[in-house]
Every structure is written in structure tokens, then in C-alpha cells.
MIZAGU-21821 format. One line per 4 residues: number of its first residue (from 0); for each residue y, x, z of N, C-alpha, C. Coordinates in pm, whole numbers, plus 50000, padded with zeros to 5 digits. Layout:
NUM = Y:X:Z:Y:X:Z:Y:X:Z | ...
//
This chain:
0 = 90664:73072:65840:90676:73138:65696:90530:73145:65659 | 90509:73104:65548:90364:73101:65506:90346:73239:65407 | 90214:73272:65412:90171:73392:65321:90163:73355:65176 | 90114:73461:65103:90107:73439:64973:89968:73333:64938
4 = 89984:73266:64834:89883:73167:64801:89744:73244:64768 | 89640:73209:64817:89511:73257:64793:89452:73178:64680 | 89383:73257:64592:89334:73186:64468:89189:73236:64429 | 89106:73149:64400:88968:73181:64348:88946:73127:64200
8 = 88892:73203:64116:88862:73165:63988:88695:73124:63989 | 88666:73014:63947:88525:72939:63953:88471:72957:63805 | 88368:73022:63806:88301:73027:63660:88174:72980:63667 | 88133:72876:63566:88007:72805:63587:87932:72781:63454
12 = 87813:72759:63474:87735:72711:63359:87730:72554:63347 | 87801:72495:63264:87807:72349:63270:87702:72276:63208 | 87601:72329:63151:87504:72264:63072:87391:72197:63157 | 87396:72202:63287:87307:72161:63378:87366:72062:63485
16 = 87304:71939:63507:87373:71856:63599:87388:71916:63725 | 87276:71973:63785:87272:72046:63920:87375:72137:63950 | 87398:72219:63835:87505:72327:63856:87650:72260:63832 | 87662:72156:63752:87784:72096:63752:87826:72028:63880
20 = 87724:71962:63950:87749:71900:64086:87788:72003:64187 | 87715:72113:64204:87735:72221:64275:87882:72279:64249 | 87919:72302:64120:88042:72360:64090:88161:72263:64138 | 88135:72138:64130:88250:72042:64172:88259:72042:64332
24 = 88149:72062:64409:88133:72077:64537:88219:72202:64582 | 88203:72312:64517:88255:72441:64551:88412:72429:64539 | 88451:72365:64420:88598:72352:64385:88659:72257:64500 | 88594:72163:64530:88655:72064:64645:88653:72144:64779
28 = 88558:72218:64817:88555:72287:64935:88661:72402:64928 | 88679:72465:64840:88796:72581:64835:88926:72518:64834 | 88930:72418:64759:89081:72347:64761:89104:72290:64902 | 89013:72225:64960:89023:72167:65095:89078:72283:65195
32 = 89031:72400:65176:89066:72517:65262:89204:72571:65234 | 89257:72520:65136:89404:72566:65086:89393:72687:64983 | 89274:72706:64935:89275:72809:64823:89292:72762:64686 | 89379:72796:64614:89406:72767:64460:89280:72781:64392
36 = 89220:72680:64321:89099:72698:64239:89141:72702:64100 | 89098:72811:64030:89114:72825:63884:88999:72802:63811 | 89007:72747:63685:88898:72727:63598:88928:72730:63458 | 88842:72795:63378:88876:72777:63227:88877:72631:63191
40 = 88954:72606:63082:88985:72468:63031:88863:72389:62995 | 88765:72460:62920:88657:72399:62884:88567:72344:62998 | 88547:72441:63090:88476:72417:63202:88536:72310:63303 | 88673:72314:63322:88720:72204:63386:88699:72078:63316
44 = 88713:72071:63201:88705:71923:63123:88573:71895:63143 | 88459:71979:63122:88320:71917:63145:88302:71887:63292 | 88355:71945:63371:88329:71906:63523:88417:71795:63572 | 88526:71769:63488:88617:71656:63535:88678:71670:63665
48 = 88721:71804:63705:88776:71825:63839:88922:71864:63819 | 88990:71810:63726:89130:71858:63702:89233:71845:63831 | 89196:71720:63909:89305:71727:64021:89288:71852:64122 | 89173:71903:64128:89159:72004:64212:89174:72157:64156
52 = 89193:72175:64030:89198:72305:63976:89326:72320:63895 | 89353:72464:63868:89457:72504:63786:89380:72552:63669 | 89414:72490:63550:89345:72534:63429:89426:72676:63377 | 89332:72773:63341:89387:72905:63311:89322:72951:63177
56 = 89403:73037:63105:89363:73093:63001:89263:73208:63009 | 89169:73232:62915:89079:73345:62919:89139:73483:62951 | 89234:73518:62890:89295:73655:62899:89364:73685:63036 | 89407:73576:63105:89464:73593:63242:89382:73530:63348
60 = 89273:73480:63328:89199:73405:63416:89180:73442:63568 | 89157:73573:63573:89117:73638:63709:89248:73712:63766 | 89352:73712:63686:89466:73795:63738:89527:73749:63878 | 89512:73840:63973:89583:73805:64105:89478:73713:64193
64 = 89347:73678:64140:89275:73598:64227:89210:73690:64346 | 89174:73640:64438:89106:73704:64557:88964:73725:64526 | 88890:73629:64464:88750:73635:64436:88713:73554:64316 | 88617:73581:64251:88543:73521:64142:88421:73455:64180
68 = 88401:73338:64181:88295:73257:64238:88212:73213:64105 | 88086:73270:64089:88018:73241:63978:87881:73166:64013 | 87878:73045:63958:87764:72962:63971:87678:72956:63842 | 87570:73001:63841:87471:73008:63731:87383:73120:63741
72 = 87312:73165:63635:87228:73277:63628:87291:73414:63594 | 87202:73513:63572:87262:73636:63526:87350:73648:63400 | 87309:73545:63304:87409:73534:63187:87543:73492:63211 | 87548:73395:63313:87685:73346:63370:87766:73440:63433
76 = 87681:73526:63507:87753:73649:63589:87807:73753:63492 | 87741:73776:63381:87771:73886:63307:87903:73836:63220 | 87906:73680:63179:88028:73636:63108:88138:73628:63215 | 88130:73610:63339:88236:73618:63429:88277:73753:63453
80 = 88199:73848:63437:88232:73987:63452:88340:74032:63348 | 88321:73974:63234:88422:74004:63122:88559:73946:63164 | 88572:73863:63248:88707:73809:63297:88746:73884:63418 | 88652:73913:63519:88694:73980:63626:88741:74125:63626
84 = 88645:74199:63545:88669:74362:63540:88805:74387:63511 | 88863:74343:63390:89002:74398:63376:89097:74380:63489 | 89084:74264:63573:89163:74242:63683:89128:74299:63800 | 89021:74366:63814:88968:74420:63941:88936:74315:64039
88 = 88891:74208:63998:88858:74094:64092:88714:74085:64121 | 88688:74093:64264:88560:74092:64299:88477:73971:64277 | 88343:73977:64249:88265:73859:64207:88163:73823:64306 | 88133:73685:64318:88030:73653:64405:87944:73556:64334
92 = 87817:73586:64320:87736:73502:64242:87644:73396:64323 | 87637:73281:64269:87554:73186:64343:87441:73156:64238 | 87308:73183:64268:87207:73195:64184:87154:73053:64152 | 87172:73018:64011:87119:72900:63977:87035:72923:63844
96 = 86998:73053:63815:86908:73084:63705:86763:73108:63759 | 86707:73207:63693:86562:73235:63727:86557:73353:63840 | 86539:73473:63812:86545:73583:63916:86682:73599:63965 | 86782:73590:63889:86931:73608:63963:86956:73729:64034
100 = 86910:73837:63967:86928:73969:64042:87084:74003:64068 | 87182:73954:63990:87315:73986:64028:87373:73879:64124 | 87307:73774:64154:87360:73685:64249:87359:73732:64400 | 87443:73684:64472:87442:73729:64619:87366:73615:64698
104 = 87387:73485:64659:87335:73387:64748:87276:73276:64675 | 87206:73181:64752:87135:73076:64673:87231:72940:64697 | 87191:72837:64620:87266:72719:64620:87273:72651:64740 | 87161:72652:64814:87154:72574:64952:87254:72630:65051
108 = 87299:72757:65045:87388:72824:65125:87540:72823:65079 | 87564:72721:64984:87696:72730:64921:87814:72709:65036 | 87778:72601:65123:87881:72564:65232:87915:72689:65308 | 87815:72771:65361:87823:72872:65443:87906:72985:65361
112 = 87864:73000:65225:87944:73099:65151:88079:73072:65123 | 88116:72945:65118:88251:72906:65093:88337:72950:65241 | 88263:72908:65352:88321:72942:65483:88339:73084:65487 | 88249:73162:65441:88263:73313:65453:88391:73349:65373
116 = 88400:73303:65254:88520:73338:65164:88646:73292:65233 | 88655:73186:65287:88781:73131:65352:88800:73206:65480 | 88711:73265:65558:88725:73352:65665:88746:73499:65636 | 88740:73528:65499:88739:73658:65453:88618:73752:65511
120 = 88513:73688:65547:88409:73758:65588:88298:73814:65493 | 88342:73894:65418:88261:73959:65317:88295:74098:65291 | 88212:74170:65223:88242:74305:65182:88229:74316:65036 | 88301:74432:64982:88310:74442:64830:88253:74575:64798
124 = 88165:74571:64707:88100:74712:64661:88138:74728:64513 | 88135:74849:64464:88161:74877:64321:88048:74923:64253 | 88028:74866:64134:87909:74898:64055:87956:74986:63929 | 87899:75059:63904:87915:75158:63790:87903:75094:63660
128 = 87977:75112:63555:87982:75048:63417:87953:75150:63333 | 87943:75109:63187:87940:75191:63092:88055:75163:62979 | 88113:75270:62942:88213:75274:62813:88142:75302:62688 | 88151:75226:62583:88064:75265:62464:88162:75276:62349
132 = 88130:75359:62276:88192:75384:62128:88100:75399:62010 | 88114:75311:61917:88039:75334:61787:88139:75404:61679 | 88075:75480:61611:88165:75561:61503:88080:75590:61378 | 88137:75606:61259:88073:75642:61149:88150:75762:61086
136 = 88083:75874:61057:88163:75988:61007:88273:76032:61088 | 88259:76020:61205:88360:76076:61295:88478:75980:61333 | 88479:75860:61268:88570:75767:61285:88536:75640:61356 | 88597:75613:61475:88555:75513:61572:88561:75360:61494
140 = 88451:75303:61514:88443:75163:61450:88448:75045:61549 | 88419:75071:61670:88400:74971:61769:88393:75039:61901 | 88467:74953:61997:88444:75004:62139:88390:74887:62221 | 88321:74911:62336:88282:74817:62417:88243:74854:62560
144 = 88197:74780:62635:88152:74819:62775:88033:74737:62811 | 87971:74779:62935:87838:74701:62988:87840:74734:63121 | 87790:74637:63197:87752:74633:63329:87602:74673:63345 | 87521:74619:63263:87374:74652:63273:87319:74752:63181
148 = 87355:74728:63052:87297:74830:62967:87375:74814:62827 | 87373:74921:62742:87413:74921:62612:87287:74968:62530 | 87254:74891:62437:87129:74916:62358:87161:74945:62208 | 87101:75050:62169:87097:75077:62008:86958:75019:61960
152 = 86944:74936:61878:86815:74876:61842:86822:74857:61684 | 86696:74841:61629:86675:74827:61495:86738:74702:61440 | 86807:74694:61331:86856:74578:61270:86748:74478:61210 | 86654:74539:61156:86552:74475:61074:86407:74501:61162
156 = 86349:74386:61196:86235:74396:61279:86123:74466:61201 | 86124:74455:61055:86013:74531:60995:86038:74681:60989 | 86148:74727:61017:86186:74867:61001:86202:74937:61133 | 86148:75058:61134:86184:75146:61249:86314:75213:61262
160 = 86360:75233:61372:86508:75297:61393:86476:75443:61410 | 86532:75526:61333:86512:75676:61352:86645:75727:61414 | 86622:75794:61520:86737:75840:61613:86721:75989:61653 | 86843:76040:61668:86843:76171:61738:86919:76151:61873
164 = 86854:76180:61983:86918:76159:62123:86983:76284:62162 | 87105:76283:62215:87188:76378:62257:87232:76367:62422 | 87249:76471:62493:87300:76457:62618:87401:76562:62627 | 87520:76533:62665:87637:76631:62673:87649:76700:62545
168 = 87650:76640:62446:87663:76711:62310:87553:76798:62261 | 87442:76807:62321:87331:76904:62305:87207:76797:62252 | 87164:76833:62129:87044:76750:62081:86922:76771:62180 | 86858:76654:62221:86756:76663:62315:86631:76637:62239
172 = 86604:76537:62169:86490:76501:62085:86523:76392:61978 | 86442:76378:61886:86436:76273:61788:86314:76193:61784 | 86323:76065:61734:86199:75986:61720:86224:75861:61652 | 86129:75793:61599:86130:75666:61558:86100:75573:61663
176 = 86175:75454:61665:86163:75361:61792:86221:75225:61746 | 86187:75139:61838:86267:74999:61821:86404:75014:61870 | 86426:75104:61965:86566:75114:62019:86577:75217:62136 | 86707:75240:62178:86728:75320:62301:86816:75253:62387
180 = 86793:75230:62521:86864:75175:62603:86947:75272:62678 | 87067:75253:62723:87150:75326:62810:87195:75231:62911 | 87144:75256:63037:87164:75151:63160:87222:75209:63276 | 87274:75126:63357:87328:75163:63482:87230:75124:63599
184 = 87253:75185:63721:87163:75142:63824:87161:74980:63845 | 87268:74918:63813:87272:74779:63827:87178:74706:63709 | 87185:74779:63595:87085:74722:63496:86947:74780:63484 | 86914:74857:63590:86775:74913:63599:86687:74812:63625
188 = 86719:74685:63682:86617:74584:63713:86624:74467:63604 | 86700:74502:63496:86719:74404:63389:86625:74456:63259 | 86680:74461:63149:86618:74506:63033:86543:74635:63040 | 86632:74733:63104:86558:74867:63118:86432:74870:63199
192 = 86415:74771:63298:86308:74758:63365:86187:74701:63289 | 86235:74610:63210:86115:74546:63111:86060:74653:63013 | 86151:74749:62989:86120:74845:62888:86061:74979:62944 | 86016:74969:63069:85948:75064:63143:86024:75156:63227
196 = 86155:75136:63233:86254:75217:63304:86232:75209:63457 | 86278:75314:63531:86269:75308:63684:86375:75214:63739 | 86332:75163:63866:86439:75102:63944:86517:75193:64023 | 86638:75184:64013:86745:75276:64071:86823:75200:64174
200 = 86827:75232:64303:86914:75170:64399:87038:75175:64355 | 87132:75054:64397:87262:75043:64344:87360:75145:64394 | 87317:75197:64515:87436:75316:64560:87414:75447:64501 | 87306:75465:64421:87283:75577:64351:87362:75582:64224
204 = 87451:75700:64211:87520:75708:64088:87444:75783:63980 | 87397:75712:63872:87333:75784:63778:87336:75702:63644 | 87303:75762:63534:87281:75681:63397:87144:75686:63365 | 87086:75596:63301:86936:75583:63264:86941:75582:63107
208 = 86838:75655:63062:86817:75644:62914:86663:75620:62882 | 86649:75504:62839:86508:75438:62817:86484:75402:62673 | 86395:75489:62600:86347:75465:62469:86257:75319:62477 | 86253:75258:62367:86172:75148:62356:86088:75158:62229
212 = 85946:75145:62266:85840:75152:62157:85864:75277:62077 | 85878:75406:62129:85928:75517:62069:85781:75588:62016 | 85789:75646:61898:85675:75715:61845:85702:75857:61857 | 85675:75901:61992:85698:76041:62020:85614:76077:62154
216 = 85582:76203:62153:85520:76253:62277:85621:76258:62398 | 85746:76306:62356:85862:76310:62478:85957:76193:62445 | 85911:76085:62505:86001:75990:62494:86002:75884:62623 | 85999:75970:62742:85989:75901:62881:86145:75861:62920
220 = 86150:75770:62999:86287:75736:63066:86353:75867:63121 | 86475:75869:63124:86557:75980:63183:86670:75945:63280 | 86663:75996:63381:86773:75966:63477:86872:76094:63489 | 86986:76070:63440:87091:76172:63426:87219:76152:63500
224 = 87289:76269:63511:87414:76262:63584:87510:76147:63548 | 87597:76088:63638:87679:75973:63586:87795:76037:63527 | 87817:76170:63511:87923:76215:63443:87891:76274:63306 | 87754:76256:63274:87712:76303:63139:87748:76212:63033
228 = 87746:76266:62914:87769:76184:62793:87633:76156:62718 | 87605:76036:62658:87492:76015:62597:87526:75977:62445 | 87461:76045:62355:87489:76021:62217:87347:75981:62156 | 87366:75863:62080:87250:75823:61988:87298:75793:61854
232 = 87242:75904:61763:87267:75894:61630:87158:75836:61527 | 87201:75738:61455:87106:75673:61374:87111:75771:61246 | 86987:75826:61220:86965:75911:61089:87006:75847:60974 | 87085:75923:60892:87139:75872:60758:87025:75833:60673
236 = 86912:75903:60684:86792:75883:60585:86708:75744:60635 | 86758:75700:60743:86682:75588:60799:86735:75442:60781 | 86717:75368:60861:86760:75225:60845:86873:75180:60950 | 86939:75077:60919:87049:75045:60991:87023:74985:61132
240 = 87110:75010:61230:87077:74959:61369:87190:74868:61405 | 87187:74815:61546:87282:74727:61591:87305:74765:61742 | 87424:74774:61781:87460:74799:61915:87492:74661:61990 | 87428:74660:62110:87444:74546:62195:87494:74575:62326
244 = 87602:74522:62392:87636:74545:62516:87599:74431:62634 | 87517:74451:62699:87464:74335:62795:87412:74218:62724 | 87358:74250:62592:87320:74138:62525:87408:74026:62478 | 87537:74061:62487:87650:73961:62463:87741:73996:62364
248 = 87765:74130:62346:87866:74179:62252:87797:74266:62150 | 87801:74232:62021:87700:74320:61937:87795:74371:61816 | 87758:74485:61755:87840:74534:61640:87707:74614:61566 | 87721:74620:61426:87625:74694:61343:87664:74846:61352
252 = 87552:74924:61350:87550:75052:61355:87486:75095:61215 | 87553:75139:61108:87475:75164:60988:87400:75292:61004 | 87309:75331:60912:87243:75461:60905:87358:75562:60888 | 87348:75669:60965:87448:75760:60976:87547:75734:61092
256 = 87540:75628:61141:87636:75597:61256:87602:75658:61377 | 87679:75652:61482:87657:75721:61620:87723:75637:61731 | 87643:75621:61828:87699:75568:61952:87689:75661:62061 | 87815:75650:62135:87847:75744:62259:87854:75649:62374
260 = 87793:75691:62488:87793:75621:62608:87833:75712:62727 | 87944:75659:62801:87976:75742:62931:88000:75657:63029 | 88030:75700:63134:88055:75623:63277:88176:75545:63239 | 88183:75411:63268:88295:75337:63247:88422:75367:63336
264 = 88554:75351:63281:88667:75372:63352:88680:75281:63458 | 88641:75146:63445:88657:75047:63528:88528:74994:63592 | 88495:74987:63731:88390:74935:63779:88376:74788:63765 | 88272:74721:63809:88277:74570:63832:88252:74583:63985
268 = 88328:74494:64058:88347:74475:64203:88249:74359:64249 | 88154:74377:64339:88066:74263:64366:88065:74236:64507 | 88081:74111:64541:88092:74072:64667:87957:74059:64748 | 87955:74094:64876:87828:74076:64957:87872:74006:65088
272 = 87794:73894:65110:87827:73820:65229:87705:73817:65319 | 87576:73858:65273:87461:73877:65348:87408:74022:65326 | 87477:74124:65387:87421:74255:65382:87284:74272:65416 | 87202:74324:65323:87063:74347:65356:87015:74458:65278
276 = 86900:74536:65306:86861:74653:65229:86824:74613:65083 | 86842:74703:64997:86821:74669:64854:86663:74646:64849 | 86578:74712:64942:86431:74693:64929:86396:74556:64950 | 86464:74489:65056:86423:74345:65076:86480:74259:64951
280 = 86586:74287:64899:86610:74220:64773:86518:74229:64666 | 86460:74354:64645:86358:74379:64541:86232:74287:64577 | 86187:74279:64696:86074:74218:64749:86097:74065:64715 | 86227:74016:64751:86245:73874:64744:86252:73828:64595
284 = 86320:73903:64524:86339:73862:64372:86224:73878:64280 | 86145:73988:64313:86016:74002:64237:85901:73955:64304 | 85916:73894:64423:85808:73837:64500:85675:73937:64519 | 85731:74057:64565:85623:74170:64582:85535:74139:64694
288 = 85417:74172:64689:85321:74155:64781:85333:74265:64909 | 85389:74218:65013:85408:74320:65128:85328:74281:65247 | 85265:74148:65249:85201:74117:65366:85076:74224:65396 | 85082:74264:65522:84970:74354:65558:85013:74500:65523
292 = 85124:74517:65467:85156:74653:65437:85282:74712:65527 | 85354:74622:65576:85454:74653:65651:85494:74540:65753 | 85575:74585:65858:85623:74473:65948:85734:74385:65884 | 85718:74261:65916:85835:74172:65868:85956:74168:65958
//
């Protein structure tokens, strides 16, 4: 008597030949191990791997899969998260981008990584996400979510954005700025890091608020409770803004509009096949100078 069919969704960036070749290899290895390989229609067509894969629709791509294997950079990982998060499917990233902070392994280790998947030799951790609501005059106009950050930024580069920042319904401060980032610990090494925010270890549950180019004395990054609510109100007398979730999904926020950010109801699940301290990951990804400062 055989058990239920195992399935994996492969999400890839098909714009580069090296990534396409690696994705075909991954699909063949998984299929040879008896794991059903799923792929979105456009990607399966670009890779020409139809005999080895089941073509699936976007809305149900990750339903019932054991794992989502992502081949590409952080942008591809964030796109795959849109498929995996509703289904609760864990994601494993193979880094084919630049820094690739969200990825778990490198392309040269693909064979070993697939073996770990086949043998179920991996752990799954949950990453905090953000749920985001935009509203005007108390009426919700848009909803979204983010794994890295939700940003409220000026819509016109020549104009400053004027905002009031609130925490848990209480006004904290107001200032003119280029924008305000609300980030997760996962996103602390992304846009928020570039804007001067702190690096937060993934197991720490917290929300970050990072103003960008703020004209104010009190505009330092904040680390607040994961259960707090963040409010960013665009002053009516000022200029329009734009809300962006992970740099992928954007909606306008007119003057007088408001954005509220809370801990997400659904986490993103991330696969680990090479457990190692986050400190070592930081050193490797940012190529930090540690020689002579500590033992290797």
C-alpha cells in the first residue's frame, strides 16, 4: 500500500540561462525521486520541462505541496511567498541573486539539497509577517501584507511627505520625510537596513519603524512590541504618498490617507537544511571582517 503523493512547487527566475538549467535539473531530480513537481504555466513553458511537471494555476499552485523550492534571488523568493503563504507551504530558497539573504543554500549544493528534501531532513521555522490596511476618512481602500517591509513613501520625488506616526493609537511624533518603513525581523537586513535600521535576529519577535530622510530631531528607528499597531497618517495639508508591500504591491495613499500595520495573521514558513547561527549568516552574506577577531 502506497502513501499519499508527495509534491513540490518549483518557482524560478527564467530570465537567465544558468537559473533555467539549474531549475530543469531540480525538476528532474525531484521527479526521479517520486515527488510530483509543480510549476506555473509560463515558467514550465520557458523551461520546456512539461514531461516532468504538472502545470498549475497561480491561485492553487502551493495547495497541498510539501515544499516550495525557489531558485533565484530575493525578488523571486518574495514572489514565491505570495503563492506559499496562503497554503502554509514551507519555502526553501536556492540563491541565484546577489546577497540572497532569504535563501538557504547555494546552487552548487542543489544535489545535496534535493537529497535532504527527499529524505525529509530539514527543519521549518516561521517568520513574522505584516498585515497592512490603507484607508481614507475611516473607510478602508486597500489591504496587503509583507514579509520584509511595508513602506509609506512620497509619490512625487520633488515633494516631501508629511506624516504623523502613531503607536497603539497614540500619536508619537510628526515630521517631513521621504517615507516611513514598517519592517519585520526578516526585513531588517533588507530595505530597513539600507535606511539605517538595526539588524534583528530572526527569532526575535518585534516590529521595526524606520523613518527615511526625516527632517526631525526625534526620527530614530524604533523597535516595538510585535503586538503593537503602527499608524502612519499622511497629513491632509501635505502631498500624496504611496504604500508599497515588499516593493511588489503598491497602492496610492492620498493626502489625508492613513496606513495601519499589524502583525500578520499568517506567517511565512522557511525551510532550513543547513542549521547555523544567524551570526555566521550575517558574516557570510555581508562579508564582514572577522579574521583576527574571533576563532573560526
